[in-house]
C-alpha positions, -999 to 999 in steps of 0.1 A, spaced: -307 855 369 -287 883 350 -290 876 312 -280 901 287 -307 919 266 -294 903 233 -302 868 249 -337 876 260 -364 863 238 -402 862 238 -400 824 230 -372 799 235 -376 766 217 -356 736 230 -353 711 204 -349 714 166 -368 685 155 -402 689 133 -421 702 163 -394 726 174 -388 741 141 -425 744 134 -430 762 168 -401 786 161 -413 794 125 -448 800 138 -436 824 164 -413 842 138 -444 846 116 -461 863 145 -433 887 147 -418 874 180 -382 873 189 -374 837 190 -344 815 200 -340 778 190 -317 756 208 -306 723 193 -281 697 207 -269 684 175 -249 700 147 -280 700 123 -317 708 130 -342 684 119 -341 659 149 -353 623 143 -379 635 117 -351 645 92 -320 629 104 -326 595 120 -363 586 115 -392 597 95 -375 611 62 -345 587 61 -365 556 66 -391 565 40 -364 575 15 -347 542 22 -379 523 16 -384 540 -18 -348 533 -29 -353 496 -18 -384 494 -39 -366 507 -69 -331 492 -66 -345 457 -57 -368 457 -87 -399 452 -65 -419 475 -87 -407 460 -119 -416 425 -108 -452 435 -101 -457 454 -134 -438 431 -159 -431 397 -140 -395 402 -146 -365 411 -125 -350 445 -134 -332 446 -102 -299 465 -97 -295 446 -63 -267 423 -77 -244 452 -84 -255 477 -58 -235 483 -27 -247 497 7 -235 532 -5 -258 528 -35 -287 523 -12 -279 550 12 -269 577 -14 -305 590 -20 -313 590 17 -282 612 24 -292 635 -4 -329 639 7 -318 642 44 -292 671 35 -318 689 14 -345 688 41 -319 703 67 -312 732 43 -349 738 39 -355 739 76 -325 762 82 -336 784 54 -371 788 68 -358 795 104 -335 823 88 -363 837 69 -383 841 100 -354 858 119 -350 828 145 -318 828 164 -303 794 166 -279 780 193 -261 747 193 -256 730 226 -271 711 256 -300 729 272 -309 727 309 -332 749 330 -315 771 356 -349 786 368 -384 792 356 -373 813 326 -335 808 323 -318 781 302 -283 772 302 -268 762 268 -234 744 268 -218 742 235 -196 712 224 -164 730 232 -177 739 268 -187 775 261 -217 784 284 -243 810 279 -276 818 296 -309 824 277 -340 840 290 -374 830 277 -407 848 285 -423 816 270 -406 783 265 -414 753 242 -399 720 251 -396 699 218 -368 677 225 -383 645 208 -375 609 218 -349 581 213 -349 544 210 -351 524 241 -322 500 246 -331 470 267 -301 457 287 -302 421 271 -289 435 239 -252 445 234 -256 477 213 -218 481 212 -217 450 187 -218 464 153 -243 436 144 -270 448 168 -288 481 160 -314 504 173 -337 523 148 -312 552 148 -281 531 141 -297 510 114 -291 538 90 -254 537 94 -250 503 83 -217 493 66 -231 462 48 -265 448 42 -273 419 64 -282 384 49 -306 377 77 -322 403 99 -341 396 131 -364 426 140 -374 427 176 -407 444 180 -435 445 154 -446 483 160 -447 507 133 -408 513 130 -402 475 132 -427 467 105 -414 495 82 -379 485 84 -388 447 81 -405 455 48 -376 476 35 -349 450 42 -371 422 29 -374 442 -4 -335 444 -3 -333 407 -3 -326 401 32 -343 371 51 -364 390 77 -379 375 110 -402 398 130 -405 390 167 -433 402 189 -448 394 223 -486 401 210 -505 379 186 -519 409 164 -500 432 142 -504 469 150 -536 464 171 -547 500 167 -555 492 130 -590 482 118 -587 443 122 -594 437 86 -564 459 76 -541 443 102 -549 408 90 -544 415 52 -512 435 60 -499 404 77 -508 383 47 -491 409 23 -459 411 43 -457 373 46 -461 371 9 -431 394 6 -410 371 26 -413 383 62 -415 355 88 -435 365 119 -428 350 154 -459 358 176 -462 358 213 -425 355 219 -401 373 240 -362 376 238 -348 358 268 -312 360 255 -292 377 227 -258 359 225 -233 381 204 -202 364 221 -191 347 190 -180 359 156 -204 352 127 -241 349 136 -258 362 167 -280 336 185 -314 348 199 -332 325 223 -370 331 225 -394 323 253 -409 294 234 -375 276 235 -369 284 199 -337 301 186 -329 323 157 -295 330 142 -287 361 120 -259 384 111 -281 415 120 -306 424 147 -327 454 148 -343 463 182 -375 484 182 -387 484 217 -402 516 220 -391 552 228 -382 574 256 -386 613 258 -352 633 256 -358 650 288 -333 634 313 -307 663 310 -331 692 310 -333 696 348 -369 702 346 -373 703 384 -357 738 382 -387 749 362 -411 733 384 -419 704 362 -422 667 373 -417 643 344 -440 614 338 -433 578 326 -404 575 302 -397 613 307 -429 626 292 -439 663 299 -475 666 312 -496 691 292 -531 703 290 -554 708 258 -533 736 243 -499 718 251 -494 741 281 -475 726 310 -499 715 338 -473 728 364 -457 759 348 -481 778 326 -454 800 306 -439 764 295 -454 743 266 -444 711 250 -450 694 218 -441 662 197 -427 629 210 -418 645 243 -455 644 254 -463 610 242 -489 595 218 -494 598 189 -459 608 185 -461 614 149 -442 641 131 -472 655 115 -490 659 148 -459 672 166 -459 700 139 -495 709 145 -491 707 182 -463 732 182 -482 756 162 -513 754 186 -489 758 217 -473 789 201 -507 806 191 -521 800 226 -489 813 243 -492 845 225 -529 847 224 -532 845 187 -564 830 169 -545 816 139 -543 779 152 -565 775 182 -567 737 186 -555 704 170 -577 690 142 -604 666 155 -594 640 128 -557 629 127 -545 607 100 -519 578 107 -496 567 79 -475 534 81 -448 531 55 -448 493 53 -447 474 21 -476 478 13 -484 511 29 -513 514 54 -531 547 65 -563 554 82 -583 581 100 -614 579 122 -634 549 136 -625 514 131 -652 486 126 -643 474 161 -647 508 177 -681 513 160 -693 478 172 -680 486 208 -701 517 208 -732 502 193 -729 526 163 -750 515 133 -727 514 103 -722 504 66 -690 493 51 -680 501 15 -649 485 -1 -630 487 -33 -600 470 -43 -571 485 -63 -575 458 -88 -610 467 -95 -601 500 -111 -578 508 -141 -551 527 -120 -547 499 -98 -537 476 -127 -515 502 -142 -494 505 -111 -495 468 -106 -511 467 -71 -532 436 -66 -534 436 -28 -546 471 -19 -580 482 -10 -600 511 4 -625 506 32 -650 532 41 -672 533 72 -706 553 70 -732 558 97 -761 537 85 -788 564 94 -773 595 76 -743 579 57 -719 604 72 -683 592 67 -670 578 100 -637 561 91 -613 556 63 -588 527 59 -564 522 31 -538 495 23 -517 497 -10 -497 519 -31 -498 555 -19 -521 547 8 -507 576 29 -518 600 1 -551 584 -7 -563 587 28 -564 624 25 -594 626 5 -614 608 31 -597 630 58 -610 662 42 -644 647 37 -645 639 76 -633 674 83 -665 686 65 -688 661 82 -696 650 46 -719 620 37 -717 594 8 -730 622 -14 -698 638 -15 -680 610 -34 -713 600 -52 -713 636 -69 -675 640 -74 -660 635 -108 -623 622 -103 -598 623 -130 -597 589 -149 -577 567 -144 -566 576 -108 -569 561 -73 -594 588 -65 -619 563 -82 -616 540 -51 -638 564 -32 -664 565 -59 -668 527 -60 -663 521 -23 -692 545 -19 -713 528 -45 -706 496 -26 -719 510 7 -749 526 -9 -760 494 -26 -756 475 7 -778 500 26 -805 497 0 -805 459 1 -804 457 38 
């Protein structure tokens, strides 16, 4: 295929989300000639534009404007909710989103990355057609190619998404008015996060799920306590239920009929039924790539395609864990492998998961259930937020830290946190696990006082005392 020299690159990245931007910047740092192709008008993908950053920003806004934090601290309602409009709630989200876009664009420019807007599709193994919104077509050649097109919400046919009362997790950020009653279908991470946010904003929230356990990948103790905390925040759970019908034919409320025979009426429905990779329009067969279930690209350990070795993929497009944080690291690993650079050779062996529910939850490493299944001897150390001064200062009376140590050598095996700043607190334990540290690390560490760092000190003391008495 005849492609001009100006459009020949050492790396072509398809997709400008967190993974794509990370991979393009990494290659730019290595001095490579890089092109980044993004379908939308802005870079950032779901991470900046429709998912990670916007939803977490909206959560923080909800906690502040709804008076959630003031009620915990002072027992009084300092809420602005009575006067606030939907524009007030979305204002900060739009500002943060805009700033993050500018930051990504600035980093790409700094590293000399050439950006192209348009729909990308393979013509052959190394050639990609880019069609802009006004129909202008160019061909781009890549010695190496990184697919990082992300994913989109699945839209089950029983829900009429053309109705402005029914939303997927992208559309929910374009609300024109806050629902008084919201039914969330699917108690996965996204469903749970939005359920907490809208409950904080004063909506009556119902969470419907076909399972009987919340986020079953969590340590079971954390899962149970998170259900309790969310219930106390006003969320009503409907377990082991499937939606048989969603009737939006009438004005007013939508009627949802469940498998148990129960019905729910609401003025808003949020469907969180999983996600599918954005690969349908890539014409991957022209590059010798066969897509898997839900459009996933099959890759090996360094994120190299199992079918075309000059092509790599990272982020949601390859499936679990499908986190922005892991996608960013996967892309770096892929780029370094592609150009035989030792900078980042492999993904970390310990990957944290952060869940921005209200309260937050986060973990890294083994759960109690996984240790029991493997017959690994262990000791549990716990500390509640309310057991340390910083917990009282911030008004968190439900949060706790749970540490799992190997009984024999007291090596840290798992870290589980629920509560304020859990997604930050977990990082101390993550670093300890990266060092193969034992309880001695926390026993000997002096933390600032008063801080949440003390959770580690007292959870470790708890584990040491249990081991001595056993």
